[in-house]
C-alpha positions, 0 to 999 in steps of 0.5 A: 472490531475494526477501529474507524481511522479519521486520518491514516498516514503511510510512510514510505521511502528507500532504506536508510532515510529515516522512516523508522525515525520518524515513526518511532518519534510519532508512536512517543504521541497518544494521538498517533498509533503505528500499525505495522507494514502489511507484507500482503498489501507491500506484495500488491504493491510491487506487483502492479508497480505502485497505484500508478502503474495499476492505473497505466494499466487499467487505461491500456488497451482492452487485454492488458485492462482484462488482464490486470483485473484478472490478476488482480482479482486472483489476488485479492481472493487467494 
């Protein structure tokens, strides 16, 4: 059964900036639960250039919007 989360934090950044150190420190506190990265979600994020890239496509011309929605639907279903 899924566990409800009041707050979900995502630690992102370039290689070597200390993401793992931050997560290791938080993991020591019982109030935090560490969740490993989801490679499928990461692939979607990269393909659509993050949230701003997805929004940019959805605010583009009609053909661009439709193509983006088709790609997104195909990725989510498969």
